[in-house]
MARVOTI-672579 format. One record per atom (N, C-alpha, C): residue in one letter; z, x, y. Coordinates in steps of 0.05 Angstrom, whole numbers, padded with zeros to 5 digits, always signed. Each point is the difference from the previous one (the first is absolute). Layout:
# MARVOTI-672579
AZXY...
//
This chain:
# MARVOTI-672579
X-00344+00222-00131X+00015-00008-00034X+00031-00002+00009X+00005-00021-00010X+00031-00009-00002X+00016+00006-00019X+00017+00018+00018X+00039+00002-00038X-00012-00002-00036X-00006-00031+00001X-00001-00004-00024X-00024+00009-00020X-00033+00009+00029X-00007+00007-00008X-00005+00032-00004X+00024+00020+00011X+00011+00023+00001X+00007+00015-00032X+00036-00026+00007X+00006-00006-00016X-00021+00008-00044X-00016-00009+00014X-00012-00021-00031X-00012+00035-00006X-00005+00012+00019X-00027+00019+00006X+00026+00028-00011X+00026-00004+00005X+00004+00020+00004X+00027-00012-00014X+00004-00007-00031X+00025+00004+00000X+00032+00011-00003X+00000+00027-00006X+00012+00028+00014X+00004-00012+00015X-00006+00004+00025X+00013+00004+00016X+00000-00017+00014X+00001-00031-00014X+00010-00028+00018X+00032-00008-00012X-00002+00024-00025X+00024-00007-00015X+00010+00021+00014X+00000+00018+00024X+00018+00017-00014X+00013-00004+00050X-00019-00014+00009X+00009-00014+00022X+00008-00029-00001X-00002-00022-00017X+00003-00033+00005X+00028+00011-00005X+00017+00023-00005X+00035-00021-00001X-00002+00012+00031X-00014+00031+00019X+00009-00007+00011X-00004-00032+00026X-00020-00009-00014X-00014-00026+00020X+00009-00013+00005X+00016+00008-00036X+00023-00034+00006X+00024+00007-00003X+00008+00024+00004X+00033-00005+00027X-00001-00004+00023X-00006+00016+00017X-00027+00000+00020X-00002-00029+00010X-00015-00014-00018X-00020-00027+00018X+00009-00030-00013X+00016+00018-00017X+00010-00027-00024X+00040-00016+00010X+00014+00008+00017X+00020-00001+00026X+00007-00013+00029X+00000-00022-00010X-00003-00020+00034X+00031+00003+00016X+00000-00004+00015X+00033-00002+00017X+00010+00044+00007X-00022+00015-00008X+00013+00025+00014X-00019+00027+00018X+00016+00000+00023X-00007+00015+00009X-00013-00008+00023X-00003+00029+00018X-00011-00012+00028X-00023-00013+00000X-00002-00003+00024X-00042-00021+00003X-00016+00014-00005X-00005+00039+00011X-00009+00015-00016X-00009+00003-00025X+00018-00011-00014X+00006+00008-00031X-00028-00023-00027X+00021-00023+00030X+00001-00023-00014X-00043-00001+00009X-00011+00016+00014X-00037+00003+00005X-00005+00012-00018X+00001+00015-00005X-00006+00023-00019X-00009-00013-00028X+00036-00012-00006X+00003-00009-00029X-00010-00021-00006X-00018-00028+00024X-00016-00013+00008X-00028+00009+00003X-00011+00029+00014X-00030+00003-00012X+00004+00013-00029X+00015+00019-00012X-00002-00001-00027X-00015-00018-00017X+00017-00031-00007X-00003-00014-00005X-00021-00011+00012X-00012-00004+00023X-00027-00019+00003X-00023+00018-00006X+00002+00028-00014X-00021+00032-00004X-00002-00007-00023X+00031-00018-00016X-00004-00002-00031X-00020-00018-00015X+00008-00035+00030X-00004-00015-00016X-00039-00006+00021X-00011+00024-00006X-00025-00002+00010X-00006+00006+00028X+00012-00010+00012X-00011-00006+00029X+00022+00027+00022X-00008-00003+00031X+00004+00023+00012X+00021-00021+00022X+00011+00027+00018X+00012-00003+00011X+00008+00020+00024X-00005-00014+00033X-00001+00019+00013X+00033-00008+00021X-00003+00037+00012X+00034-00012+00018X-00020-00016+00027X+00019-00011+00013X-00017-00016+00024X+00029+00006+00038X-00004+00020+00004X+00009+00007+00025X+00001-00022+00006X+00008-00008+00021X+00008-00012+00031X+00007+00000+00019X-00005+00005+00017X+00020+00005+00019X-00027+00001+00031X+00006+00016+00025X-00014-00004+00027X+00018+00036-00004X-00015+00005+00022X+00004+00027+00009X-00019+00005+00037X+00028+00014+00010X-00008-00005+00034X-00024+00023-00002X-00021-00011+00027X-00025+00032-00002X-00006-00003+00037X-00004+00038-00016X+00001+00001+00044X-00029+00019-00008X-00005-00001+00025X-00034+00022-00002X+00011+00021+00009X-00016+00006-00021X+00005+00043-00017X-00021-00003+00037X+00000-00004+00016X-00016+00019+00025X+00009-00004+00024X+00013-00022+00001X+00027-00002+00026X+00017-00006-00006X+00017-00007-00024X+00015-00009-00012X+00018-00032+00013X-00023-00028+00009X+00017-00020+00010X-00001-00017-00033X+00009-00019-00001X+00011-00019-00019X-00016-00023+00000X+00000-00005-00028X-00035-00006-00014X+00014-00018-00011X-00011-00014-00002X+00003-00029-00033X+00019+00007-00026X+00008-00009-00004X+00004+00030-00020X-00018-00011-00033X+00007+00009-00028X-00019+00006-00020X+00013-00009-00010X-00014-00026-00017X+00010-00014-00026X-00015-00005-00016X+00020+00008-00021X-00009+00010-00032X+00029-00025-00017X-00031-00004-00027X+00014-00016-00025X-00010-00023+00011X-00006-00006-00032X-00004-00032+00011X+00011-00025+00005X-00018-00031+00005X+00010-00013+00033X+00029+00019+00022X-00018+00019+00006X+00012-00007+00035X-00003+00018+00023X-00031-00028-00014X-00018+00010+00026X+00010+00001+00045X+00039-00018-00012X+00016-00003+00035X+00033+00010-00014X-00001-00011+00012X+00041-00004+00005X+00008-00017-00008X-00019-00018+00017X+00013-00027-00009X-00021-00013-00029X-00020+00004-00017X+00003-00006-00009X+00017+00015-00024X+00007+00015+00013X+00006+00028-00028X+00039-00022+00003X+00010-00005+00014X+00031-00016-00004X+00000-00013-00014X-00039-00017-00011X+00005-00026-00010X-00017+00001-00025X+00001+00030-00006X-00018-00005-00029X-00001+00035-00001X+00017+00008-00027X-00021+00032+00005X+00018+00003-00034X-00018+00021-00007X-00019-00002-00032X+00015+00022-00013X-00009-00010-00029X+00019+00031-00006X-00005+00007-00006X+00025+00030-00011X-00002+00025-00004X-00029+00006-00019X-00004-00011-00015X-00022-00001-00028X-00013-00023+00003X-00020+00018+00008X-00028-00010-00009X-00027-00007-00023X-00002-00019-00024X+00001+00014-00021X-00039-00015+00001X-00014+00010-00024X-00036+00006-00001X+00017-00020-00041X-00001-00009-00005X-00005-00016-00024X-00013-00013-00018X-00011+00019-00017X-00023-00012-00019X+00002-00021-00015X-00015-00023-00001X-00006-00010-00016X-00014-00015-00012X-00011-00019-00025X-00016+00004-00004X-00003-00035+00010X-00018+00004+00004X-00020-00032+00017X-00008-00023-00026X-00003-00029-00005X-00013+00000-00015X+00013-00045+00006X-00015-00006+00002X-00033-00009-00030X-00027+00013+00014X-00003-00003+00039X-00017+00003+00020X-00016+00040+00002X+00023+00012-00009X+00002+00019+00012X-00001+00020-00032X-00002-00025-00026X-00002+00027-00022X-00005+00039+00002X+00023+00003-00022X-00004+00031+00013X+00005+00015+00019X+00001-00020+00016X+00002+00024+00033X+00028-00002+00022X+00004+00026-00005X+00026+00015+00012X+00012-00007+00031X+00018+00001-00005X-00002-00020+00046X+00031+00015-00011X+00001+00003+00027X+00023+00006+00024X+00018-00014+00001X+00025-00017-00001X+00018-00015+00004X+00015+00013+00030X+00010-00004+00019X+00012+00013+00018X+00030-00003+00002X+00015+00009-00004X+00026+00004-00008X+00022+00013+00029X+00023-00019-00006X+00017+00020+00034X+00025-00012-00022X+00024+00018-00004X+00015+00013+00007X+00033+00005-00003X+00006-00011+00024X+00030+00003+00016X+00022+00016-00008X+00008+00022+00002X+00012+00017-00024X+00027-00001+00013X+00024-00006-00010X+00028+00000+00013X+00013+00024-00025X+00027+00013+00018X+00009+00019-00013X+00020-00030-00025X+00007+00010-00018X+00015-00004-00015X+00030-00014+00003X-00007-00036-00007X+00024-00014-00011X-00009-00017+00044X-00010+00009-00007X-00013-00016+00031X-00008-00025+00001X+00023-00025+00016X-00014-00027+00003X-00013-00012+00025X-00016-00021-00004X-00009-00018+00026X+00019+00004+00016X-00013-00006+00022X+00027-00008+00017X-00014-00023+00018X-00021+00009+00013X-00018-00022+00020X-00001+00021+00028X+00015+00030-00002X-00008+00011+00022X-00022+00000+00016X-00009-00002+00023X-00030+00004+00011X-00012+00017-00011X+00001+00011-00012X-00015+00034-00011X-00006-00009-00020X+00024-00014-00032X-00002-00016-00023X-00023-00015+00013X+00000-00030+00014X-00017-00022+00003X-00031+00013+00019X+00004+00018+00009X-00034+00016+00007X-00013-00001-00036X+00023+00015+00003X-00023+00014-00035X+00002-00018-00024X+00017-00018-00001X-00006-00029-00014X-00038-00013+00008X+00012+00002+00029X-00021-00020+00016X-00041+00021-00005X+00019+00026-00005X-00027+00010-00008X-00003-00005-00034X+00007+00003-00025X+00010-00009-00026X-00021-00018-00008X+00012-00015+00018X-00014-00037-00003X-00023+00001+00004X-00004+00011+00028X-00039-00004+00006X-00014+00013-00017X+00013+00026-00026X-00021+00018-00023X+00000-00023-00009X+00023-00011-00006X+00014-00022-00035X-00037-00023+00030X+00006-00014+00011X-00012-00027+00009X-00034+00012-00013X-00002+00033+00010X-00025+00008-00005X-00007+00006-00014X+00001+00001-00021X+00003+00003-00045X+00005+00020-00002X+00021+00004+00010X+00011+00046+00008X+00015-00008-00023X+00015+00015-00007X+00025+00014-00019X+00012+00012+00030X+00034-00005+00006X+00019+00003+00008X+00030-00005-00004X+00015+00014+00003X+00022-00002-00009X+00020+00023+00017X+00028-00011-00007X+00022+00026+00011X+00011+00018-00025X-00004+00010+00006X+00011+00007-00035X+00036+00033+00014X+00001+00000-00021X+00027+00017-00011X-00013+00026-00014X-00011-00008-00020X-00014+00010-00011X-00019-00003-00026X+00012-00027-00003X-00019+00000-00031X-00022-00017+00016X-00027-00005-00013X-00022-00001-00005X-00015-00016-00015X-00017-00017+00005X-00007+00000-00021X-00033-00022+00014X-00023+00019-00003X-00034-00006+00007X-00002-00015-00024
//
């Protein structure tokens, strides 16, 4: 069920919730990256999509029996190796966006893959190696037909 479907089914609840959502989602360039992420996740849900946090990193590991160092445990999308992670950095949020495909898939709902890199309010792209890696991920997603963007708060799927 999308937010619009829910709002149609429960108009009184939607009327009470809408000012709260519009206050939180409506203004960009404000707050920390974590706050921007939460506003974006609400906005994605309101538009019928789903957004999941994508934590990326590596943690040292040790053998539980002898304590010997082992290969680090890597997590997050596109983080197969340190070398790959230096070139491409997957986004903060990974999305599934429902899309009605036409004409040869008439009536079939499909999920479009999406990626959003959230930035604190007032952020501007400067081309640091980290930002370049994030831009490379977004370019890859877009090239394959996905939704991909940097944001400081406002999005429209």
